[in-house]
C-alpha positions as CSV (number, residue, x, y, z in Angstrom):
1,M,0.0,0.0,0.0
2,K,1.4,3.5,-1.0
3,K,0.6,6.7,0.8
4,V,0.8,10.3,-0.5
5,N,0.0,13.7,1.0
6,Y,-3.2,15.4,-0.3
7,G,-4.2,18.7,1.2
8,N,-4.3,18.0,5.0
9,T,-4.9,14.3,4.5
10,V,-3.2,11.2,3.3
11,L,-4.3,9.1,0.4
12,N,-3.7,5.3,0.3
13,F,-3.6,3.3,-2.9
14,S,-2.1,0.3,-4.6
15,L,-0.3,0.1,-8.0
16,P,-1.1,-2.5,-10.6
17,T,1.3,-5.4,-10.7
18,C,2.1,-4.5,-14.3
19,F,3.6,-1.2,-13.2
20,R,7.4,-1.4,-12.9
21,C,7.6,1.3,-10.2
22,M,10.6,3.4,-8.9
23,E,9.7,5.3,-5.8
24,I,11.3,8.8,-5.4
25,G,10.9,9.9,-1.8
26,I,11.2,13.3,0.0
27,K,14.8,14.2,0.1
28,E,14.9,15.5,3.7
29,E,18.1,17.3,4.8
30,K,18.9,17.4,8.5
31,P,18.4,20.8,10.0
32,L,21.5,22.6,11.1
33,E,22.4,21.6,14.7
34,S,23.1,25.2,15.6
35,Y,21.9,27.6,13.0
36,E,23.3,30.5,15.0
37,E,26.8,29.1,14.9
38,A,26.4,28.2,11.2
39,F,25.0,31.6,10.3
40,F,27.9,33.6,11.9
41,H,30.5,31.2,10.4
42,T,29.0,31.5,6.9
43,I,28.7,35.3,6.9
44,E,32.3,35.6,8.3
45,N,33.6,33.3,5.6
46,P,31.5,34.3,2.7
47,I,31.7,33.4,-1.0
48,G,33.4,36.0,-3.2
49,E,33.2,38.8,-0.6
50,N,35.0,40.1,2.5
51,S,33.8,38.9,5.9
52,F,30.6,40.5,6.9
53,S,32.2,42.3,9.9
54,E,34.7,43.9,7.7
55,W,32.2,44.6,4.8
56,I,29.7,46.4,7.1
57,T,32.2,48.7,8.8
58,H,32.3,51.0,5.7
59,F,28.6,51.8,5.7
60,K,26.1,53.7,7.9
61,K,22.7,53.6,6.0
62,V,21.7,50.0,5.5
63,L,18.8,48.6,3.5
64,I,17.7,45.0,4.2
65,I,15.6,43.4,1.5
66,V,13.6,40.4,2.6
67,P,11.1,38.1,0.8
68,D,7.4,38.5,1.2
69,I,5.1,36.2,3.2
70,T,4.9,33.6,0.3
71,R,8.6,32.7,0.5
72,Y,10.0,31.7,3.8
73,A,13.7,32.4,4.2
74,A,14.1,32.1,8.0
75,V,14.4,35.9,8.3
76,D,12.7,35.6,11.7
77,K,15.6,33.4,12.9
78,L,18.6,35.2,11.2
79,L,17.8,38.9,11.1
80,P,17.6,39.3,14.9
81,L,21.1,37.7,15.2
82,L,22.5,39.9,12.4
83,Y,21.0,43.1,14.0
84,R,22.2,42.5,17.5
85,R,25.8,41.7,16.5
86,Y,26.4,44.2,13.6
87,L,23.6,46.7,13.0
88,E,22.4,48.3,16.3
89,N,24.5,51.4,15.6
90,K,23.5,51.7,11.9
91,E,20.6,53.5,10.3
92,V,18.6,50.4,9.1
93,S,15.4,50.0,7.2
94,V,13.6,46.9,5.7
95,L,12.0,46.6,2.3
96,F,9.7,43.7,1.6
97,A,10.4,42.3,-1.9
98,L,6.7,42.0,-3.1
99,G,7.3,42.0,-6.8
100,N,3.8,42.3,-8.1
101,H,2.3,40.4,-5.1
102,R,-0.3,41.9,-2.8
103,K,0.7,44.1,0.2
104,H,1.2,42.6,3.7
105,N,-0.9,43.2,6.7
106,E,0.9,44.2,9.9
107,S,0.7,40.8,11.5
108,E,2.4,39.3,8.4
109,K,5.2,41.8,8.5
110,M,5.7,41.0,12.2
111,S,5.8,37.3,11.6
112,I,8.5,37.7,8.9
113,L,10.7,40.1,11.0
114,T,9.7,39.1,14.6
115,E,7.9,41.5,16.8
116,P,11.1,43.2,18.4
117,I,12.7,43.8,15.0
118,Y,9.4,45.0,13.5
119,K,9.0,47.6,16.3
120,K,12.6,48.7,16.2
121,I,13.3,49.0,12.4
122,P,11.1,50.9,10.0
123,S,9.8,48.5,7.2
124,F,8.0,49.1,3.9
125,D,6.2,47.1,1.3
126,H,7.5,47.6,-2.2
127,D,4.9,48.9,-4.7
128,C,5.8,48.0,-8.3
129,F,3.2,50.4,-9.6
130,S,4.2,53.5,-7.7
131,E,6.1,55.6,-10.1
132,S,7.0,58.1,-7.4
133,T,8.9,55.5,-5.5
134,L,10.8,54.1,-8.4
135,T,14.1,55.2,-10.0
136,F,15.2,54.5,-13.6
137,L,18.7,52.8,-13.8
138,G,19.0,52.2,-17.5
139,R,18.3,49.3,-19.8
140,T,19.3,45.7,-20.0
141,K,21.3,44.5,-23.0
142,S,18.1,43.6,-24.8
143,G,16.6,47.0,-24.0
144,I,14.2,46.3,-21.1
145,P,13.9,49.5,-18.9
146,V,15.1,48.8,-15.3
147,Y,13.2,50.6,-12.6
148,L,14.0,49.8,-8.9
149,N,12.6,51.0,-5.6
150,S,14.4,54.3,-4.8
151,M,15.2,53.1,-1.2
152,F,17.7,50.7,-2.8
153,L,19.6,53.7,-4.2
154,Q,19.4,55.9,-1.2
155,A,21.2,53.4,1.1
156,D,24.9,53.1,1.5
157,C,24.7,49.3,1.1
158,V,22.1,46.6,0.7
159,I,21.7,43.2,2.5
160,V,19.5,40.7,0.5
161,F,17.8,37.8,2.1
162,G,16.4,35.0,0.0
163,S,15.5,31.3,-0.2
164,I,16.8,28.9,-2.7
165,N,14.2,26.6,-4.5
166,F,13.3,25.6,-8.0
167,H,11.6,28.2,-10.3
168,Y,9.9,27.1,-13.5
169,L,11.1,30.1,-15.5
170,A,14.2,31.5,-13.9
171,G,15.7,28.1,-12.9
172,F,16.0,28.9,-9.2
173,G,14.4,31.3,-6.8
174,G,16.4,33.3,-4.3
175,G,19.4,35.5,-4.8
176,R,19.0,38.1,-7.5
177,K,15.2,37.6,-7.7
178,A,14.8,39.6,-4.4
179,I,15.9,42.6,-6.5
180,I,14.4,41.8,-9.9
181,P,11.5,41.2,-9.8
182,G,11.3,41.7,-6.0
183,I,11.8,45.5,-5.8
184,A,11.4,46.3,-9.5
185,G,8.8,48.3,-11.4
186,Y,6.1,46.4,-13.1
187,E,7.4,47.2,-16.6
188,T,10.7,45.6,-15.6
189,I,9.0,42.6,-14.0
190,I,7.0,41.9,-17.2
191,G,10.0,42.5,-19.4
192,V,12.2,39.9,-17.8
193,H,9.3,37.4,-17.7
194,R,8.8,37.8,-21.4
195,K,12.4,36.8,-22.1
196,V,11.4,33.1,-21.7
197,F,10.1,33.2,-25.2
198,K,12.2,32.6,-28.3
199,E,11.2,34.1,-31.7
200,K,8.6,31.4,-31.7
201,G,7.8,29.2,-28.7
202,K,9.3,28.9,-25.2
203,H,13.1,28.8,-24.7
204,D,14.4,25.3,-24.0
205,L,16.5,26.5,-21.0
206,A,13.9,28.6,-19.3
207,K,12.9,25.9,-16.9
208,S,13.6,24.6,-13.3
209,G,17.1,23.7,-12.3
210,I,19.0,25.7,-15.0
211,L,20.9,28.9,-14.5
212,H,23.5,28.9,-17.3
213,G,21.9,29.9,-20.6
214,N,18.5,30.6,-18.9
215,P,17.2,33.7,-20.7
216,M,15.2,35.0,-17.7
217,H,18.1,34.6,-15.3
218,E,20.5,36.3,-17.7
219,E,18.1,39.2,-18.3
220,I,17.8,39.7,-14.5
221,M,21.6,39.7,-14.1
222,S,21.9,42.2,-17.0
223,G,19.6,44.5,-15.1
224,I,21.4,44.0,-11.8
225,N,24.8,44.8,-13.5
226,L,23.5,48.3,-13.8
227,I,23.6,48.7,-10.1
228,E,26.6,50.4,-8.5
229,K,25.8,49.6,-4.9
230,P,27.5,47.2,-2.4
231,I,25.3,44.1,-2.0
232,F,25.7,41.2,0.5
233,L,23.6,38.1,-0.1
234,I,22.2,35.8,2.6
235,N,20.5,32.8,1.1
236,T,18.8,29.9,3.0
237,V,17.5,26.5,2.2
238,T,14.6,25.5,4.6
239,E,12.4,22.5,5.2
240,D,9.3,22.9,7.3
241,D,10.6,26.3,8.6
242,R,13.9,24.7,9.7
243,I,17.2,25.9,8.2
244,V,19.2,23.1,6.5
245,A,21.8,25.3,4.6
246,I,23.0,28.9,4.5
247,F,25.0,30.6,1.7
248,A,26.3,34.1,1.8
249,G,28.5,36.7,0.1
250,N,28.6,38.0,-3.5
251,L,25.1,38.2,-5.0
252,E,26.0,36.2,-8.1
253,K,28.7,33.8,-6.8
254,A,27.1,32.8,-3.5
255,H,23.7,32.2,-5.2
256,S,25.2,30.2,-8.0
257,F,27.1,28.0,-5.4
258,G,23.9,27.6,-3.4
259,C,21.9,26.6,-6.5
260,N,24.5,23.9,-7.4
261,W,24.2,22.6,-3.8
262,Y,20.4,22.6,-4.1
263,V,20.1,20.7,-7.4
264,N,22.6,18.1,-6.2
265,R,20.3,17.3,-3.3
266,Y,16.8,17.8,-4.7
267,G,17.4,16.9,-8.3
268,V,17.0,13.2,-9.2
269,P,18.6,12.1,-12.5
270,V,16.6,9.4,-14.3
271,K,18.1,7.2,-16.9
272,K,15.0,6.9,-19.0
273,K,11.6,8.4,-19.4
274,A,8.7,6.6,-17.9
275,D,5.3,5.6,-19.3
276,V,3.5,6.9,-16.1
277,V,4.5,9.4,-13.5
278,I,2.5,9.7,-10.3
279,V,3.3,12.8,-8.4
280,S,1.9,14.4,-5.2
281,A,2.4,18.1,-4.8
282,G,3.3,17.3,-1.2
283,G,0.1,18.2,0.5
284,Y,-0.9,21.6,2.1
285,P,0.3,24.3,1.5
286,N,2.0,23.1,-1.7
287,D,-1.3,22.1,-3.2
288,I,-3.4,24.9,-1.8
289,N,-4.4,25.9,-5.4
290,F,-3.6,24.9,-8.9
291,I,-1.0,27.6,-9.5
292,Q,1.0,26.1,-6.6
293,T,0.3,22.5,-7.7
294,H,1.7,23.4,-11.2
295,K,5.2,23.4,-9.6
296,A,4.9,19.6,-9.1
297,I,3.9,19.2,-12.8
298,E,6.9,21.2,-13.9
299,H,9.3,19.3,-11.7
300,V,8.4,15.8,-13.0
301,V,7.7,16.5,-16.7
302,Q,11.3,15.7,-17.8
303,G,10.8,12.1,-16.5
304,I,7.8,11.2,-18.7
305,K,7.6,10.0,-22.3
306,K,6.0,12.2,-24.9
307,G,2.3,11.1,-25.0
308,G,2.7,9.3,-21.6
309,W,0.5,9.7,-18.5
310,M,1.0,12.0,-15.5
311,I,-1.2,11.6,-12.5
312,V,-1.1,14.7,-10.4
313,I,-2.4,14.6,-6.8
314,G,-3.1,18.1,-5.5
315,A,-6.3,19.1,-3.6
316,C,-6.4,22.7,-4.8
317,K,-9.0,23.5,-2.1
318,D,-8.6,27.3,-2.7
319,G,-9.3,26.9,-6.4
320,I,-7.1,27.9,-9.3
321,G,-5.1,30.6,-7.5
322,H,-6.1,33.7,-9.5
323,D,-9.5,34.8,-10.6
324,N,-8.5,35.5,-14.3
325,F,-6.1,32.6,-14.7
326,I,-8.6,30.4,-16.5
327,E,-9.3,33.0,-19.2
328,F,-6.0,32.2,-20.9
329,F,-7.3,28.7,-21.8
330,E,-9.9,30.2,-24.2
331,Y,-7.4,29.5,-26.9
332,G,-7.3,26.1,-28.5
333,T,-3.5,25.5,-28.9
334,S,-0.3,26.7,-27.2
335,E,0.5,28.5,-30.4
336,E,-2.7,30.5,-30.2
337,M,-2.2,31.1,-26.4
338,E,1.4,32.2,-27.0
339,E,0.5,35.2,-29.0
340,V,-1.7,36.5,-26.2
341,V,0.8,35.6,-23.4
342,R,3.6,37.4,-25.2
343,K,1.6,40.7,-24.9
344,S,0.1,40.0,-21.5
345,D,0.8,42.2,-18.6
346,K,-0.2,39.4,-16.2
347,V,2.7,37.4,-14.8
348,Y,0.4,34.3,-14.1
349,S,-0.3,34.1,-17.8
350,Q,3.1,32.4,-18.0
351,T,1.9,29.6,-15.7
352,A,-1.2,29.1,-17.9
353,Y,1.1,28.8,-20.9
354,A,3.4,26.4,-19.2
355,T,0.4,24.2,-18.2
356,K,-0.9,24.2,-21.8
357,L,2.5,23.1,-23.2
358,K,2.7,20.2,-20.7
359,A,-0.9,19.2,-21.5
360,E,0.0,19.0,-25.2
361,Y,3.2,17.0,-24.4
362,C,1.6,14.3,-22.2
363,R,-1.8,13.3,-20.8
364,I,-2.3,14.8,-17.4
365,I,-4.8,13.5,-14.9
366,L,-5.6,15.8,-12.0
367,V,-6.9,14.4,-8.7
368,S,-8.2,17.5,-7.0
369,E,-11.3,19.3,-5.5
370,L,-11.6,21.5,-8.7
371,S,-14.7,21.3,-10.8
372,E,-14.6,19.0,-13.8
373,S,-15.3,21.9,-16.1
374,L,-12.3,23.9,-14.9
375,V,-9.9,21.0,-15.2
376,F,-11.2,20.1,-18.7
377,K,-10.8,23.8,-19.7
378,M,-7.1,23.6,-18.8
379,G,-6.7,20.6,-21.1
380,L,-6.3,18.1,-18.2
381,I,-8.4,15.1,-17.2
382,P,-10.3,15.3,-13.9
383,K,-10.6,12.5,-11.4
384,R,-12.0,12.6,-7.9
385,N,-9.8,9.9,-6.4
386,I,-6.4,8.3,-7.1
387,D,-7.8,4.7,-7.6
388,E,-10.0,6.0,-10.5
389,A,-7.0,7.8,-12.0
390,I,-4.8,4.7,-11.9
391,A,-7.5,2.5,-13.2
392,S,-7.9,4.8,-16.2
393,V,-4.3,4.4,-17.1
394,D,-4.0,0.6,-16.5
395,D,-4.6,-1.4,-19.6
396,G,-2.9,-4.5,-18.4
397,M,0.3,-3.8,-20.3
398,E,3.6,-3.4,-18.5
399,K,4.6,0.2,-17.8
400,D,7.6,2.0,-16.4
401,C,6.4,4.2,-13.6
402,Y,7.9,6.9,-11.3
403,L,6.1,7.6,-8.0
404,V,7.2,11.1,-6.7
405,Y,6.1,11.7,-3.1
406,D,6.9,15.5,-3.0
407,G,6.8,17.1,-6.4
408,S,7.0,20.6,-4.8
409,K,10.8,20.3,-4.4
410,T,11.9,17.1,-6.2
411,L,13.1,17.7,-9.8
412,L,13.4,14.8,-12.2
413,I,16.4,15.4,-14.5
414,F,16.7,13.6,-17.8
415,H,19.9,14.1,-19.9
416,G,19.0,12.0,-22.9
417,G,17.8,13.1,-26.3
418,Q,15.2,15.9,-26.8
419,D,11.6,15.0,-27.3
420,G,9.9,18.3,-26.7
421,M,10.3,18.8,-22.9
């Protein structure tokens, strides 16, 4: 009997005897025994930068950029340590890297920073639409205008917090993404997201687990190279709010090092593509809505044959994830959708397009609480339970099958020939 997480529950099921199954479990890293000791050791021995104690001595006015409530980076654990040891005599402010996300409420800000830090340090939400709080820096190599929050330019130096994870367009989250799109103007945000397109179709390297050659990543770095401001990066890797790794130092070098570490732990090479992939998004909150559940689809698609079957287990109890998301599926093919998404000023249109591409590549069954009509409209096949989903795939013939227990952070990597994904 197999078990997978689904929302706040666990689903039990059996696989047909004709399925040759390889189980790919959660790659849990042990939390750091003493994150305080590890943190100070890391920032005093950073990658590509002077020790933090030496670096910070040159500056008085310090801006700290932290992720918003959707991206846990253990700021609540590390920022109080940083402040007490190095920053109490500095002029410090915090900027939440919202990108184009909604603003925080006060309790959310407090939960990110801790109550003592929140009451002691002035903090501000970034607003990507507020022209009066943005400064134009120049253009990227391809001509995208770069607007950043003016607080960034008014500080003597900037400390950037982030969390490393896989990102379906930029390769990895964390690092440079706290700046672009985190504190960028909306025109800049949309511009870098559009770089995932080639002259026709999506760029082959604009996908999870790839930095080198990734067009969105390279466009972000082109924009960041316009900045003449000392930046110190603090990146974390967390599991269940526990810190398992910390990387610090130069924005580009430390982030790249951390991404290599991450893919070596959470990337799973597969020697061949399977006929069937069964993947759980990992349960709540990773399957809270479809846009979040899509990450699991993205992470396992490299491990499935073209025309194969993917069974996705994600409750999606809060629905799709955005009121207008489903409108992008009015178009019959990915080619028709692409023309609209290229011009769209909605970032989530990229997720719709990515879903459409995968639904054309393989047959995707979604076990969820979404209505059948919504699932069909996305080009997916709705099923209410996992047994029904498996039965619809089982024709009595032998099949290679991968069972992925936590698709939210497990990336299947296939290095064989290209077949469209």
